[in-house]
All heavy atoms as TSV, in Angstrom:
chain	resi	resn	atom	element	x	y	z
A	1	MET	N	N	0.832	-1.168	0.009
A	1	MET	CA	C	-0.004	0.007	0.010
A	1	MET	C	C	0.897	1.242	-0.001
A	1	MET	O	O	1.754	1.399	0.858
A	1	MET	CB	C	-0.839	-0.020	1.272
A	1	MET	CG	C	-1.937	1.006	1.270
A	1	MET	SD	S	-3.079	0.543	2.604
A	1	MET	CE	C	-3.974	2.039	2.667
A	2	PRO	N	N	0.673	2.159	-0.952
A	2	PRO	CA	C	1.590	3.320	-1.079
A	2	PRO	C	C	1.310	4.361	0.026
A	2	PRO	O	O	0.189	4.489	0.493
A	2	PRO	CB	C	1.290	3.879	-2.444
A	2	PRO	CG	C	-0.058	3.404	-2.792
A	2	PRO	CD	C	-0.270	2.099	-2.086
A	3	GLN	N	N	2.334	5.085	0.397
A	3	GLN	CA	C	2.207	6.146	1.397
A	3	GLN	C	C	1.794	7.456	0.731
A	3	GLN	O	O	2.091	7.678	-0.443
A	3	GLN	CB	C	3.548	6.333	2.096
A	3	GLN	CG	C	3.992	5.147	2.925
A	3	GLN	CD	C	3.089	4.972	4.129
A	3	GLN	OE1	O	2.645	5.929	4.720
A	3	GLN	NE2	N	2.815	3.736	4.491
A	4	LEU	N	N	1.104	8.272	1.483
A	4	LEU	CA	C	0.664	9.545	0.984
A	4	LEU	C	C	1.829	10.528	1.015
A	4	LEU	O	O	2.457	10.728	2.051
A	4	LEU	CB	C	-0.493	10.073	1.824
A	4	LEU	CG	C	-1.114	11.404	1.406
A	4	LEU	CD1	C	-1.724	11.264	0.026
A	4	LEU	CD2	C	-2.163	11.842	2.405
A	5	ASP	N	N	2.107	11.113	-0.142
A	5	ASP	CA	C	3.228	12.044	-0.236
A	5	ASP	C	C	2.756	13.447	0.166
A	5	ASP	O	O	1.953	14.068	-0.515
A	5	ASP	CB	C	3.743	12.071	-1.685
A	5	ASP	CG	C	4.973	12.941	-1.811
A	5	ASP	OD1	O	5.622	13.213	-0.794
A	5	ASP	OD2	O	5.235	13.368	-2.943
A	6	THR	N	N	3.238	13.926	1.288
A	6	THR	CA	C	2.822	15.233	1.803
A	6	THR	C	C	3.931	16.288	1.655
A	6	THR	O	O	3.836	17.348	2.265
A	6	THR	CB	C	2.432	15.123	3.280
A	6	THR	OG1	O	3.572	14.652	4.013
A	6	THR	CG2	C	1.250	14.209	3.444
A	7	SER	N	N	4.907	16.053	0.865
A	7	SER	CA	C	6.031	16.978	0.776
A	7	SER	C	C	5.644	18.272	0.046
A	7	SER	O	O	6.283	19.293	0.258
A	7	SER	CB	C	7.200	16.310	0.053
A	7	SER	OG	O	6.816	15.962	-1.265
A	8	THR	N	N	4.640	18.246	-0.791
A	8	THR	CA	C	4.288	19.463	-1.552
A	8	THR	C	C	3.117	20.249	-0.910
A	8	THR	O	O	2.715	21.259	-1.439
A	8	THR	CB	C	3.908	19.094	-2.982
A	8	THR	OG1	O	2.812	18.188	-2.949
A	8	THR	CG2	C	5.069	18.449	-3.722
A	9	TRP	N	N	2.596	19.748	0.189
A	9	TRP	CA	C	1.446	20.393	0.794
A	9	TRP	C	C	1.756	21.807	1.278
A	9	TRP	O	O	0.969	22.738	1.103
A	9	TRP	CB	C	0.920	19.560	1.961
A	9	TRP	CG	C	0.132	18.368	1.529
A	9	TRP	CD1	C	0.068	17.811	0.310
A	9	TRP	CD2	C	-0.726	17.614	2.370
A	9	TRP	NE1	N	-0.749	16.742	0.295
A	9	TRP	CE2	C	-1.259	16.573	1.570
A	9	TRP	CE3	C	-1.088	17.661	3.702
A	9	TRP	CZ2	C	-2.158	15.628	2.064
A	9	TRP	CZ3	C	-1.958	16.711	4.184
A	9	TRP	CH2	C	-2.492	15.708	3.351
A	10	PHE	N	N	2.916	21.968	1.866
A	10	PHE	CA	C	3.283	23.274	2.382
A	10	PHE	C	C	3.356	24.308	1.271
A	10	PHE	O	O	2.851	25.428	1.386
A	10	PHE	CB	C	4.636	23.168	3.134
A	10	PHE	CG	C	5.074	24.488	3.741
A	10	PHE	CD1	C	4.426	24.987	4.868
A	10	PHE	CD2	C	6.120	25.199	3.208
A	10	PHE	CE1	C	4.813	26.165	5.431
A	10	PHE	CE2	C	6.536	26.374	3.771
A	10	PHE	CZ	C	5.872	26.879	4.888
A	11	THR	N	N	3.941	23.928	0.146
A	11	THR	CA	C	4.056	24.844	-0.999
A	11	THR	C	C	2.674	25.154	-1.583
A	11	THR	O	O	2.376	26.302	-1.910
A	11	THR	CB	C	4.936	24.204	-2.089
A	11	THR	OG1	O	6.168	23.777	-1.505
A	11	THR	CG2	C	5.193	25.158	-3.221
A	12	MET	N	N	1.818	24.149	-1.653
A	12	MET	CA	C	0.483	24.366	-2.201
A	12	MET	C	C	-0.352	25.283	-1.289
A	12	MET	O	O	-1.067	26.151	-1.778
A	12	MET	CB	C	-0.235	23.014	-2.377
A	12	MET	CG	C	0.333	22.173	-3.477
A	12	MET	SD	S	0.265	22.976	-5.091
A	12	MET	CE	C	-1.487	23.036	-5.311
A	13	ILE	N	N	-0.245	25.075	0.000
A	13	ILE	CA	C	-1.016	25.902	0.929
A	13	ILE	C	C	-0.544	27.345	0.897
A	13	ILE	O	O	-1.355	28.282	0.867
A	13	ILE	CB	C	-0.961	25.310	2.353
A	13	ILE	CG1	C	-1.730	23.987	2.389
A	13	ILE	CG2	C	-1.527	26.286	3.388
A	13	ILE	CD1	C	-1.584	23.218	3.675
A	14	LEU	N	N	0.742	27.544	0.893
A	14	LEU	CA	C	1.282	28.912	0.810
A	14	LEU	C	C	0.903	29.587	-0.476
A	14	LEU	O	O	0.537	30.773	-0.492
A	14	LEU	CB	C	2.806	28.885	0.969
A	14	LEU	CG	C	3.327	28.768	2.398
A	14	LEU	CD1	C	4.823	28.811	2.395
A	14	LEU	CD2	C	2.765	29.867	3.249
A	15	SER	N	N	0.975	28.878	-1.571
A	15	SER	CA	C	0.608	29.484	-2.864
A	15	SER	C	C	-0.889	29.791	-2.901
A	15	SER	O	O	-1.298	30.783	-3.496
A	15	SER	CB	C	1.018	28.588	-4.011
A	15	SER	OG	O	0.331	27.368	-3.969
A	16	MET	N	N	-1.710	28.927	-2.293
A	16	MET	CA	C	-3.148	29.194	-2.257
A	16	MET	C	C	-3.448	30.482	-1.483
A	16	MET	O	O	-4.232	31.324	-1.911
A	16	MET	CB	C	-3.871	28.016	-1.605
A	16	MET	CG	C	-5.362	28.237	-1.460
A	16	MET	SD	S	-6.137	27.043	-0.373
A	16	MET	CE	C	-5.402	27.476	1.183
A	17	PHE	N	N	-2.809	30.664	-0.306
A	17	PHE	CA	C	-3.021	31.878	0.477
A	17	PHE	C	C	-2.526	33.124	-0.288
A	17	PHE	O	O	-3.155	34.155	-0.261
A	17	PHE	CB	C	-2.316	31.776	1.820
A	17	PHE	CG	C	-3.077	30.977	2.844
A	17	PHE	CD1	C	-2.470	29.908	3.503
A	17	PHE	CD2	C	-4.389	31.280	3.137
A	17	PHE	CE1	C	-3.177	29.166	4.425
A	17	PHE	CE2	C	-5.096	30.551	4.059
A	17	PHE	CZ	C	-4.499	29.496	4.700
A	18	LEU	N	N	-1.430	32.992	-0.965
A	18	LEU	CA	C	-0.911	34.111	-1.744
A	18	LEU	C	C	-1.902	34.508	-2.871
A	18	LEU	O	O	-2.192	35.677	-3.071
A	18	LEU	CB	C	0.459	33.772	-2.309
A	18	LEU	CG	C	1.125	34.852	-3.146
A	18	LEU	CD1	C	1.450	36.038	-2.277
A	18	LEU	CD2	C	2.362	34.311	-3.825
A	19	VAL	N	N	-2.400	33.522	-3.574
A	19	VAL	CA	C	-3.342	33.785	-4.672
A	19	VAL	C	C	-4.647	34.394	-4.110
A	19	VAL	O	O	-5.180	35.347	-4.688
A	19	VAL	CB	C	-3.614	32.508	-5.477
A	19	VAL	CG1	C	-4.777	32.679	-6.427
A	19	VAL	CG2	C	-2.362	32.108	-6.251
A	20	LEU	N	N	-5.169	33.864	-3.028
A	20	LEU	CA	C	-6.373	34.418	-2.419
A	20	LEU	C	C	-6.156	35.855	-1.959
A	20	LEU	O	O	-7.020	36.709	-2.125
A	20	LEU	CB	C	-6.822	33.564	-1.245
A	20	LEU	CG	C	-7.516	32.243	-1.596
A	20	LEU	CD1	C	-7.802	31.431	-0.361
A	20	LEU	CD2	C	-8.782	32.514	-2.363
A	21	PHE	N	N	-5.011	36.129	-1.379
A	21	PHE	CA	C	-4.698	37.496	-0.954
A	21	PHE	C	C	-4.676	38.450	-2.136
A	21	PHE	O	O	-5.243	39.535	-2.097
A	21	PHE	CB	C	-3.342	37.496	-0.216
A	21	PHE	CG	C	-2.933	38.862	0.222
A	21	PHE	CD1	C	-3.516	39.484	1.309
A	21	PHE	CD2	C	-1.935	39.531	-0.474
A	21	PHE	CE1	C	-3.134	40.735	1.706
A	21	PHE	CE2	C	-1.523	40.789	-0.069
A	21	PHE	CZ	C	-2.151	41.399	1.013
A	22	ILE	N	N	-4.055	38.021	-3.230
A	22	ILE	CA	C	-3.967	38.892	-4.433
A	22	ILE	C	C	-5.353	39.098	-5.004
A	22	ILE	O	O	-5.717	40.232	-5.420
A	22	ILE	CB	C	-3.024	38.247	-5.463
A	22	ILE	CG1	C	-1.578	38.314	-4.929
A	22	ILE	CG2	C	-3.124	38.950	-6.809
A	22	ILE	CD1	C	-0.599	37.537	-5.768
A	23	ILE	N	N	-6.173	38.060	-5.058
A	23	ILE	CA	C	-7.527	38.193	-5.627
A	23	ILE	C	C	-8.356	39.176	-4.784
A	23	ILE	O	O	-9.026	40.053	-5.322
A	23	ILE	CB	C	-8.215	36.816	-5.721
A	23	ILE	CG1	C	-7.559	35.989	-6.827
A	23	ILE	CG2	C	-9.688	36.968	-5.965
A	23	ILE	CD1	C	-8.036	34.559	-6.884
A	24	PHE	N	N	-8.292	39.033	-3.464
A	24	PHE	CA	C	-9.046	39.961	-2.604
A	24	PHE	C	C	-8.550	41.392	-2.716
A	24	PHE	O	O	-9.324	42.337	-2.718
A	24	PHE	CB	C	-9.033	39.503	-1.155
A	24	PHE	CG	C	-10.030	38.411	-0.868
A	24	PHE	CD1	C	-9.603	37.157	-0.458
A	24	PHE	CD2	C	-11.389	38.643	-1.003
A	24	PHE	CE1	C	-10.512	36.154	-0.198
A	24	PHE	CE2	C	-12.312	37.647	-0.741
A	24	PHE	CZ	C	-11.870	36.388	-0.334
A	25	GLN	N	N	-7.238	41.564	-2.849
A	25	GLN	CA	C	-6.703	42.905	-3.009
A	25	GLN	C	C	-7.176	43.524	-4.317
A	25	GLN	O	O	-7.510	44.714	-4.359
A	25	GLN	CB	C	-5.165	42.877	-2.982
A	25	GLN	CG	C	-4.604	42.563	-1.615
A	25	GLN	CD	C	-4.918	43.622	-0.596
A	25	GLN	OE1	O	-4.864	44.796	-0.894
A	25	GLN	NE2	N	-5.285	43.200	0.595
A	26	LEU	N	N	-7.237	42.751	-5.366
A	26	LEU	CA	C	-7.712	43.277	-6.647
A	26	LEU	C	C	-9.200	43.609	-6.598
A	26	LEU	O	O	-9.642	44.621	-7.161
A	26	LEU	CB	C	-7.447	42.251	-7.757
A	26	LEU	CG	C	-5.987	42.106	-8.182
A	26	LEU	CD1	C	-5.843	40.957	-9.158
A	26	LEU	CD2	C	-5.450	43.393	-8.779
A	27	LYS	N	N	-9.984	42.803	-5.902
A	27	LYS	CA	C	-11.409	43.085	-5.782
A	27	LYS	C	C	-11.644	44.341	-4.953
A	27	LYS	O	O	-12.485	45.180	-5.291
A	27	LYS	CB	C	-12.142	41.905	-5.145
A	27	LYS	CG	C	-12.381	40.769	-6.107
A	27	LYS	CD	C	-13.260	39.724	-5.452
A	27	LYS	CE	C	-13.750	38.712	-6.426
A	27	LYS	NZ	N	-14.722	39.234	-7.369
A	28	ILE	N	N	-10.914	44.494	-3.861
A	28	ILE	CA	C	-11.105	45.665	-2.999
A	28	ILE	C	C	-10.605	46.934	-3.700
A	28	ILE	O	O	-11.205	47.995	-3.545
A	28	ILE	CB	C	-10.375	45.438	-1.669
A	28	ILE	CG1	C	-11.096	44.364	-0.845
A	28	ILE	CG2	C	-10.285	46.709	-0.850
A	28	ILE	CD1	C	-10.385	43.927	0.404
A	29	SER	N	N	-9.584	46.839	-4.477
A	29	SER	CA	C	-9.039	48.039	-5.124
A	29	SER	C	C	-9.960	48.610	-6.199
A	29	SER	O	O	-9.807	49.751	-6.589
A	29	SER	CB	C	-7.674	47.733	-5.721
A	29	SER	OG	O	-7.837	46.862	-6.825
A	30	LYS	N	N	-10.910	47.834	-6.669
A	30	LYS	CA	C	-11.833	48.321	-7.706
A	30	LYS	C	C	-13.032	49.067	-7.129
A	30	LYS	O	O	-13.809	49.663	-7.875
A	30	LYS	CB	C	-12.326	47.154	-8.562
A	30	LYS	CG	C	-11.231	46.555	-9.405
A	30	LYS	CD	C	-11.746	45.461	-10.295
A	30	LYS	CE	C	-10.586	44.909	-11.113
A	30	LYS	NZ	N	-11.039	43.839	-12.004
A	31	HIS	N	N	-13.201	49.061	-5.809
A	31	HIS	CA	C	-14.317	49.771	-5.188
A	31	HIS	C	C	-13.983	51.238	-5.019
A	31	HIS	O	O	-12.851	51.606	-4.744
A	31	HIS	CB	C	-14.640	49.169	-3.815
A	31	HIS	CG	C	-15.332	47.844	-3.903
A	31	HIS	ND1	N	-16.657	47.711	-4.234
A	31	HIS	CD2	C	-14.860	46.588	-3.705
A	31	HIS	CE1	C	-16.979	46.417	-4.235
A	31	HIS	NE2	N	-15.901	45.718	-3.926
A	32	ASN	N	N	-15.009	52.072	-5.177
A	32	ASN	CA	C	-14.851	53.495	-4.951
A	32	ASN	C	C	-15.415	53.847	-3.582
A	32	ASN	O	O	-16.598	53.699	-3.345
A	32	ASN	CB	C	-15.577	54.305	-6.030
A	32	ASN	CG	C	-14.933	54.121	-7.392
A	32	ASN	OD1	O	-13.728	53.966	-7.497
A	32	ASN	ND2	N	-15.752	54.105	-8.422
A	33	PHE	N	N	-14.543	54.340	-2.708
A	33	PHE	CA	C	-14.967	54.727	-1.372
A	33	PHE	C	C	-14.991	56.250	-1.269
A	33	PHE	O	O	-14.194	56.954	-1.918
A	33	PHE	CB	C	-14.002	54.175	-0.315
A	33	PHE	CG	C	-13.999	52.687	-0.236
A	33	PHE	CD1	C	-12.974	51.938	-0.790
A	33	PHE	CD2	C	-15.051	52.022	0.367
A	33	PHE	CE1	C	-12.982	50.552	-0.717
A	33	PHE	CE2	C	-15.068	50.642	0.435
A	33	PHE	CZ	C	-14.047	49.905	-0.102
A	34	HIS	N	N	-15.912	56.777	-0.468
A	34	HIS	CA	C	-15.968	58.219	-0.253
A	34	HIS	C	C	-14.816	58.625	0.650
A	34	HIS	O	O	-14.573	58.027	1.699
A	34	HIS	CB	C	-17.311	58.601	0.392
A	34	HIS	CG	C	-18.478	58.299	-0.474
A	34	HIS	ND1	N	-18.754	58.977	-1.613
A	34	HIS	CD2	C	-19.443	57.361	-0.369
A	34	HIS	CE1	C	-19.847	58.496	-2.183
A	34	HIS	NE2	N	-20.280	57.491	-1.438
A	35	HIS	N	N	-14.101	59.661	0.264
A	35	HIS	CA	C	-12.972	60.096	1.067
A	35	HIS	C	C	-13.390	60.904	2.287
A	35	HIS	O	O	-12.898	60.693	3.370
A	35	HIS	CB	C	-11.980	60.905	0.202
A	35	HIS	CG	C	-11.364	60.096	-0.881
A	35	HIS	ND1	N	-10.467	59.056	-0.623
A	35	HIS	CD2	C	-11.517	60.120	-2.220
A	35	HIS	CE1	C	-10.089	58.507	-1.763
A	35	HIS	NE2	N	-10.719	59.135	-2.748
A	36	ASN	N	N	-14.301	61.859	2.101
A	36	ASN	CA	C	-14.746	62.696	3.207
A	36	ASN	C	C	-16.282	62.685	3.250
A	36	ASN	O	O	-16.934	63.566	2.695
A	36	ASN	CB	C	-14.256	64.126	3.025
A	36	ASN	CG	C	-12.761	64.229	3.181
A	36	ASN	OD1	O	-12.184	63.559	4.020
A	36	ASN	ND2	N	-12.133	65.068	2.374
A	37	PRO	N	N	-16.872	61.721	3.937
A	37	PRO	CA	C	-18.327	61.706	4.015
A	37	PRO	C	C	-18.826	62.861	4.890
A	37	PRO	O	O	-18.241	63.164	5.927
A	37	PRO	CB	C	-18.655	60.341	4.630
A	37	PRO	CG	C	-17.426	59.975	5.390
A	37	PRO	CD	C	-16.270	60.586	4.630
A	38	GLU	N	N	-19.901	63.493	4.457
A	38	GLU	CA	C	-20.468	64.606	5.216
A	38	GLU	C	C	-21.574	64.086	6.113
A	38	GLU	O	O	-22.425	63.304	5.694
A	38	GLU	CB	C	-21.018	65.666	4.278
A	38	GLU	CG	C	-19.959	66.313	3.433
A	38	GLU	CD	C	-20.562	67.375	2.498
A	38	GLU	OE1	O	-21.762	67.652	2.638
A	38	GLU	OE2	O	-19.831	67.852	1.631
A	39	SER	N	N	-21.567	64.530	7.350
A	39	SER	CA	C	-22.607	64.128	8.283
A	39	SER	C	C	-23.816	65.015	8.105
A	39	SER	O	O	-23.692	66.220	7.880
A	39	SER	CB	C	-22.121	64.183	9.725
A	39	SER	OG	O	-21.789	65.504	10.038
A	40	THR	N	N	-24.983	64.429	8.171
A	40	THR	CA	C	-26.216	65.214	8.018
A	40	THR	C	C	-26.828	65.416	9.386
A	40	THR	O	O	-26.785	64.552	10.258
A	40	THR	CB	C	-27.222	64.456	7.120
A	40	THR	OG1	O	-27.485	63.173	7.697
A	40	THR	CG2	C	-26.645	64.257	5.716
A	41	MET	N	N	-27.425	66.576	9.559
A	41	MET	CA	C	-28.070	66.920	10.819
A	41	MET	C	C	-29.459	66.265	10.825
A	41	MET	O	O	-30.266	66.501	9.912
A	41	MET	CB	C	-28.190	68.419	10.981
A	41	MET	CG	C	-26.843	69.119	11.013
A	41	MET	SD	S	-25.812	68.563	12.380
A	41	MET	CE	C	-26.667	69.302	13.739
A	42	THR	N	N	-29.730	65.459	11.828
A	42	THR	CA	C	-30.996	64.758	11.900
A	42	THR	C	C	-31.844	65.294	13.054
A	42	THR	O	O	-32.704	64.574	13.562
A	42	THR	CB	C	-30.783	63.259	12.067
A	42	THR	OG1	O	-29.991	63.056	13.223
A	42	THR	CG2	C	-30.090	62.657	10.851
A	43	LYS	N	N	-31.605	66.507	13.485
A	43	LYS	CA	C	-32.356	67.066	14.605
A	43	LYS	C	C	-33.747	67.478	14.142
A	43	LYS	O	O	-33.882	68.198	13.144
A	43	LYS	CB	C	-31.608	68.274	15.146
A	43	LYS	CG	C	-32.211	68.842	16.419
A	43	LYS	CD	C	-31.374	69.975	16.944
A	43	LYS	CE	C	-31.997	70.523	18.195
A	43	LYS	NZ	N	-31.239	71.655	18.722
A	44	ALA	N	N	-34.753	67.034	14.857
A	44	ALA	CA	C	-36.117	67.373	14.495
A	44	ALA	C	C	-36.448	68.786	14.932
A	44	ALA	O	O	-36.004	69.232	16.008
A	44	ALA	CB	C	-37.083	66.382	15.145
A	45	PRO	N	N	-37.185	69.530	14.125
A	45	PRO	CA	C	-37.537	70.897	14.548
A	45	PRO	C	C	-38.514	70.875	15.705
A	45	PRO	O	O	-39.402	70.030	15.804
A	45	PRO	CB	C	-38.186	71.485	13.279
A	45	PRO	CG	C	-38.646	70.319	12.526
A	45	PRO	CD	C	-37.696	69.200	12.827
A	46	GLU	N	N	-38.347	71.828	16.624
A	46	GLU	CA	C	-39.208	71.894	17.785
A	46	GLU	C	C	-40.541	72.534	17.415
A	46	GLU	O	O	-40.569	73.520	16.659
A	46	GLU	CB	C	-38.552	72.706	18.906
A	46	GLU	CG	C	-37.592	71.882	19.720
A	46	GLU	CD	C	-37.228	72.590	20.997
A	46	GLU	OE1	O	-38.119	73.227	21.605
A	46	GLU	OE2	O	-36.047	72.535	21.371
A	47	GLN	N	N	-41.600	72.005	17.950
A	47	GLN	CA	C	-42.937	72.572	17.700
A	47	GLN	C	C	-43.384	73.312	18.942
A	47	GLN	O	O	-43.221	72.826	20.077
A	47	GLN	CB	C	-43.913	71.464	17.364
A	47	GLN	CG	C	-43.578	70.715	16.090
A	47	GLN	CD	C	-44.549	69.587	15.820
A	47	GLN	OE1	O	-45.363	69.252	16.663
A	47	GLN	NE2	N	-44.430	68.982	14.665
A	48	ASP	N	N	-43.975	74.468	18.724
A	48	ASP	CA	C	-44.492	75.254	19.842
A	48	ASP	C	C	-45.863	74.706	20.210
A	48	ASP	O	O	-46.801	74.749	19.415
A	48	ASP	CB	C	-44.603	76.730	19.472
A	48	ASP	CG	C	-43.215	77.323	19.286
A	48	ASP	OD1	O	-42.282	76.859	19.954
A	48	ASP	OD2	O	-43.092	78.252	18.464
A	49	THR	N	N	-45.992	74.195	21.425
A	49	THR	CA	C	-47.262	73.672	21.901
A	49	THR	C	C	-47.714	74.498	23.092
A	49	THR	O	O	-46.873	74.988	23.870
A	49	THR	CB	C	-47.123	72.203	22.324
A	49	THR	OG1	O	-46.049	72.091	23.253
A	49	THR	CG2	C	-46.821	71.306	21.111
A	50	PRO	N	N	-49.016	74.684	23.244
A	50	PRO	CA	C	-49.489	75.545	24.335
A	50	PRO	C	C	-49.223	74.988	25.723
A	50	PRO	O	O	-49.155	75.740	26.698
A	50	PRO	CB	C	-50.979	75.690	24.062
A	50	PRO	CG	C	-51.318	74.539	23.176
A	50	PRO	CD	C	-50.083	74.225	22.412
A	51	TRP	N	N	-49.071	73.696	25.876
A	51	TRP	CA	C	-48.870	73.155	27.215
A	51	TRP	C	C	-47.432	73.179	27.676
A	51	TRP	O	O	-47.118	72.809	28.781
A	51	TRP	CB	C	-49.427	71.734	27.312
A	51	TRP	CG	C	-48.849	70.790	26.294
A	51	TRP	CD1	C	-47.683	70.135	26.351
A	51	TRP	CD2	C	-49.450	70.439	25.055
A	51	TRP	NE1	N	-47.494	69.368	25.235
A	51	TRP	CE2	C	-48.570	69.522	24.413
A	51	TRP	CE3	C	-50.647	70.778	24.414
A	51	TRP	CZ2	C	-48.846	68.984	23.165
A	51	TRP	CZ3	C	-50.918	70.217	23.177
A	51	TRP	CH2	C	-50.036	69.349	22.583
A	52	LYS	N	N	-46.541	73.658	26.850
A	52	LYS	CA	C	-45.139	73.790	27.285
A	52	LYS	C	C	-44.964	75.002	28.199
A	52	LYS	O	O	-44.138	74.994	29.086
A	52	LYS	CB	C	-44.232	73.907	26.079
A	52	LYS	CG	C	-43.909	72.584	25.431
A	52	LYS	CD	C	-42.820	72.778	24.412
A	52	LYS	CE	C	-42.434	71.439	23.809
A	52	LYS	NZ	N	-41.398	71.594	22.816
A	53	THR	N	N	-45.703	76.080	27.932
A	53	THR	CA	C	-45.486	77.317	28.670
A	53	THR	C	C	-46.473	77.535	29.812
A	53	THR	O	O	-46.205	78.308	30.688
A	53	THR	CB	C	-45.578	78.511	27.699
A	53	THR	OG1	O	-46.843	78.465	27.031
A	53	THR	CG2	C	-44.498	78.437	26.664
A	54	LYS	N	N	-47.621	76.899	29.795
A	54	LYS	CA	C	-48.582	77.141	30.885
A	54	LYS	C	C	-48.875	75.853	31.623
A	54	LYS	O	O	-48.799	74.746	31.055
A	54	LYS	CB	C	-49.866	77.799	30.357
A	54	LYS	CG	C	-50.719	76.907	29.520
A	54	LYS	CD	C	-51.995	77.656	29.146
A	54	LYS	CE	C	-52.979	76.750	28.433
A	54	LYS	NZ	N	-54.216	77.401	28.119
A	55	TRP	N	N	-49.259	75.992	32.886
A	55	TRP	CA	C	-49.569	74.853	33.736
A	55	TRP	C	C	-51.055	74.588	33.665
A	55	TRP	O	O	-51.888	75.507	33.757
A	55	TRP	CB	C	-49.168	75.188	35.165
A	55	TRP	CG	C	-49.451	74.085	36.134
A	55	TRP	CD1	C	-48.678	73.022	36.375
A	55	TRP	CD2	C	-50.596	73.974	36.998
A	55	TRP	NE1	N	-49.234	72.229	37.311
A	55	TRP	CE2	C	-50.426	72.795	37.722
A	55	TRP	CE3	C	-51.729	74.756	37.211
A	55	TRP	CZ2	C	-51.344	72.366	38.643
A	55	TRP	CZ3	C	-52.642	74.330	38.142
A	55	TRP	CH2	C	-52.441	73.139	38.844
A	56	THR	N	N	-51.404	73.329	33.440
A	56	THR	CA	C	-52.826	73.001	33.395
A	56	THR	C	C	-53.126	71.937	34.445
A	56	THR	O	O	-52.295	71.058	34.729
A	56	THR	CB	C	-53.205	72.434	31.997
A	56	THR	OG1	O	-52.386	71.306	31.728
A	56	THR	CG2	C	-53.035	73.472	30.935
A	57	LYS	N	N	-54.302	72.042	35.044
A	57	LYS	CA	C	-54.711	71.083	36.050
A	57	LYS	C	C	-55.610	70.051	35.419
A	57	LYS	O	O	-56.539	70.396	34.692
A	57	LYS	CB	C	-55.452	71.796	37.175
A	57	LYS	CG	C	-55.832	70.888	38.312
A	57	LYS	CD	C	-56.476	71.680	39.432
A	57	LYS	CE	C	-56.862	70.733	40.557
A	57	LYS	NZ	N	-57.513	71.462	41.638
A	58	ILE	N	N	-55.327	68.791	35.695
A	58	ILE	CA	C	-56.130	67.695	35.132
A	58	ILE	C	C	-56.937	67.108	36.280
A	58	ILE	O	O	-56.385	66.700	37.299
A	58	ILE	CB	C	-55.256	66.629	34.502
A	58	ILE	CG1	C	-54.456	67.226	33.331
A	58	ILE	CG2	C	-56.083	65.451	34.011
A	58	ILE	CD1	C	-53.436	66.318	32.752
A	59	CYS	N	N	-58.250	67.096	36.152
A	59	CYS	CA	C	-59.137	66.541	37.169
A	59	CYS	C	C	-59.684	65.221	36.669
A	59	CYS	O	O	-60.379	65.171	35.646
A	59	CYS	CB	C	-60.283	67.495	37.467
A	59	CYS	SG	S	-59.735	69.032	38.209
A	60	LEU	N	N	-59.404	64.169	37.384
A	60	LEU	CA	C	-59.930	62.885	37.012
A	60	LEU	C	C	-61.331	62.714	37.617
A	60	LEU	O	O	-61.599	63.214	38.716
A	60	LEU	CB	C	-59.014	61.756	37.526
A	60	LEU	CG	C	-57.621	61.745	36.917
A	60	LEU	CD1	C	-56.773	60.682	37.595
A	60	LEU	CD2	C	-57.706	61.468	35.436
A	61	PRO	N	N	-62.238	62.005	36.963
A	61	PRO	CA	C	-63.588	61.843	37.524
A	61	PRO	C	C	-63.581	61.087	38.845
A	61	PRO	O	O	-64.420	61.342	39.713
A	61	PRO	CB	C	-64.325	61.015	36.466
A	61	PRO	CG	C	-63.507	61.142	35.223
A	61	PRO	CD	C	-62.139	61.466	35.627
A	62	LEU	N	N	-62.649	60.191	39.088
A	62	LEU	CA	C	-62.642	59.435	40.333
A	62	LEU	C	C	-62.119	60.275	41.504
A	62	LEU	O	O	-62.360	59.929	42.653
A	62	LEU	CB	C	-61.761	58.175	40.172
A	62	LEU	CG	C	-62.302	57.151	39.144
A	62	LEU	CD1	C	-61.314	56.014	39.022
A	62	LEU	CD2	C	-63.649	56.625	39.618
A	63	SER	N	N	-61.416	61.358	41.217
A	63	SER	CA	C	-60.883	62.168	42.322
A	63	SER	C	C	-61.856	63.196	42.803
A	63	SER	O	O	-61.596	63.911	43.764
A	63	SER	CB	C	-59.593	62.806	41.881
A	63	SER	OG	O	-59.873	63.743	40.847
A	64	LEU	N	N	-63.000	63.373	42.148
A	64	LEU	CA	C	-63.996	64.375	42.556
A	64	LEU	C	C	-64.803	63.821	43.747
A	64	LEU	O	O	-65.070	62.638	43.831
A	64	LEU	CB	C	-64.949	64.693	41.401
A	64	LEU	CG	C	-64.301	65.347	40.176
A	64	LEU	CD1	C	-65.300	65.495	39.059
A	64	LEU	CD2	C	-63.766	66.727	40.571
A	65	PRO	N	N	-65.233	64.720	44.658
A	65	PRO	CA	C	-66.064	64.247	45.799
A	65	PRO	C	C	-67.468	63.903	45.334
A	65	PRO	O	O	-67.984	64.470	44.390
A	65	PRO	CB	C	-66.072	65.442	46.749
A	65	PRO	CG	C	-65.752	66.617	45.889
A	65	PRO	CD	C	-64.894	66.132	44.762
A	66	LEU	N	N	-68.099	63.000	46.031
A	66	LEU	CA	C	-69.457	62.577	45.642
A	66	LEU	C	C	-70.519	63.499	46.178
A	66	LEU	O	O	-70.547	64.088	47.158
A	66	LEU	CB	C	-69.711	61.131	46.135
A	66	LEU	CG	C	-68.884	60.101	45.406
A	66	LEU	CD1	C	-69.143	58.734	46.043
A	66	LEU	CD2	C	-69.276	60.047	43.951
């Protein structure tokens, strides 16, 4: 029964990693990235409501005397 020859495995694995690295570098280099992205202001405008400036009393029906 013949033995498995593993003498070339190291070379094959290293070459595979090198080729994968080159392929990924070429794919990434073709993308266009924004150099200076501008942030947008997402603050909601304030609305003037009448209950912000004056105090109002809320009377519940259960709190009234009988």
